C-alpha positions as CSV (number, residue, x, y, z in Angstrom):
1,M,87.7,96.4,110.4
2,Y,90.9,94.8,109.2
3,T,93.6,93.6,111.5
4,S,97.0,92.1,110.7
5,T,99.9,90.9,112.9
6,T,103.5,90.4,112.3
7,Q,106.5,89.7,114.5
8,I,109.8,91.5,114.7
9,R,112.8,90.8,116.9
10,V,114.6,93.9,118.2
11,R,118.2,93.8,116.7
12,Y,121.2,95.2,118.5
13,G,121.8,97.9,116.0
14,E,118.3,99.2,116.5
15,T,118.9,100.0,120.2
16,D,120.4,102.9,122.1
17,Q,123.1,102.6,124.8
18,M,120.6,101.4,127.3
19,G,119.5,98.5,125.1
20,Y,116.1,100.2,124.4
21,L,114.7,100.2,120.9
22,Y,115.6,103.6,119.6
23,Y,112.5,105.8,119.3
24,G,113.0,106.5,115.6
25,N,112.9,102.9,114.8
26,Y,109.2,102.6,115.8
27,A,108.2,104.3,112.5
28,L,110.2,101.5,110.7
29,Y,108.2,98.9,112.6
30,Y,105.0,100.6,111.7
31,E,106.0,100.4,108.0
32,V,106.8,96.7,108.4
33,G,103.3,96.2,109.8
34,R,101.7,98.1,106.9
35,T,103.5,96.3,104.2
36,D,102.8,92.9,105.8
37,A,99.2,93.9,106.2
38,F,98.9,94.6,102.5
39,R,100.7,91.4,101.7
40,Q,98.4,89.4,103.9
41,L,95.5,91.0,102.0
42,G,97.0,89.7,98.8
43,I,98.4,93.0,97.4
44,T,101.8,94.5,97.7
45,Y,103.2,98.0,97.7
46,R,105.2,97.0,94.7
47,E,102.0,96.1,92.8
48,L,100.4,99.5,93.7
49,E,103.6,101.2,92.5
50,E,103.4,99.3,89.2
51,M,99.8,100.7,88.9
52,G,101.4,104.2,89.3
53,I,100.3,104.7,92.9
54,M,102.7,105.9,95.5
55,M,101.7,106.2,99.2
56,P,103.6,108.9,101.0
57,V,103.1,109.4,104.7
58,V,101.4,112.7,105.5
59,E,101.0,112.2,109.3
60,L,102.6,110.0,112.0
61,K,101.7,110.0,115.6
62,S,103.3,107.7,118.2
63,Q,102.9,107.2,121.9
64,Y,105.6,105.4,123.9
65,L,104.2,103.6,126.9
66,R,107.0,101.1,127.8
67,P,110.4,100.4,126.3
68,A,111.1,97.5,123.9
69,L,114.4,95.9,124.6
70,Y,117.2,94.3,122.7
71,D,116.3,90.8,121.5
72,N,112.6,91.2,122.5
73,L,110.2,89.4,120.1
74,L,107.6,92.1,119.4
75,T,104.1,91.7,117.9
76,V,103.1,94.5,115.6
77,K,99.4,94.7,115.2
78,T,98.2,96.8,112.3
79,I,94.5,97.8,112.2
80,L,92.3,99.6,109.7
81,K,89.5,100.8,111.9
82,E,87.7,102.6,109.1
83,F,87.3,102.1,105.4
84,P,89.8,104.4,103.7
85,D,88.3,107.6,102.3
86,D,88.9,108.4,98.6
87,S,92.4,109.7,98.8
88,S,93.9,108.6,102.1
89,I,94.3,105.6,104.4
90,T,95.0,105.6,108.2
91,F,96.7,102.7,109.9
92,H,96.5,102.2,113.7
93,T,99.5,100.3,115.1
94,E,100.0,98.6,118.4
95,I,103.3,97.0,119.5
96,Y,103.3,94.4,122.2
97,N,106.1,92.5,123.9
98,E,106.3,88.8,124.5
99,L,104.3,89.1,127.7
100,G,101.4,90.8,125.8
101,K,102.2,94.2,127.3
102,L,101.3,97.2,125.1
103,L,104.6,99.1,124.5
104,N,103.7,101.6,121.8
105,K,100.7,102.8,119.8
106,G,100.2,105.2,117.0
107,T,98.6,106.1,113.7
108,T,100.0,106.7,110.3
109,T,98.1,108.4,107.5
110,L,99.2,108.0,103.9
111,V,97.7,109.4,100.7
112,F,97.2,107.7,97.3
113,Y,99.4,109.7,95.0
114,N,99.9,109.4,91.2
115,A,103.6,109.9,90.5
116,V,103.0,110.8,86.9
117,L,100.2,113.3,87.5
118,K,101.9,114.5,90.7
119,Q,98.6,114.7,92.6
120,K,96.5,112.8,95.1
121,V,94.1,110.3,93.5
122,G,91.5,107.8,94.7
123,M,92.2,104.4,96.1
124,T,92.7,101.8,93.4
125,D,89.8,99.4,92.6
126,A,92.2,96.5,93.3
127,L,92.8,97.7,96.9
128,K,89.1,98.5,97.4
129,E,88.2,94.9,96.3
130,K,90.6,93.5,98.9
131,L,89.4,95.7,101.8
132,L,85.6,95.8,101.2
133,P,84.8,92.4,102.7
134,Y,86.2,93.6,106.1
135,F,83.9,96.6,106.2
136,I,80.6,95.3,104.8
137,F,78.4,93.8,107.4
138,P,75.4,91.6,106.6
139,P,72.0,93.2,107.3
140,L,70.4,92.4,110.6
């Protein structure tokens, strides 16, 4: 299992009239978590794109438990619970407030897509190499 955390402060322009983080912005926070998770692994979306791999979202699920408020410092926890299958990767995201209360959780599934061939492809060896140590356990 691989886990990454990043922090985001809720900006005024991301809130509704009640000062709550607008629901549509949670997907943006999920994306920040994913890109930071890859960066912390030592690979970036830009590098994957330079290899010809795009990663479009094919499914997004989100559960809103408590509101995030203007100026809250949020912790976005991004988790890969299972090693990605050959052509897709699922990120689990949890968003916490400064008191450690879980505000939101969800999953995002992306596919590895070759923009030139216009088809799904397997995960790159570079990404496999970065992720494998988090999913291989020593024998008992």
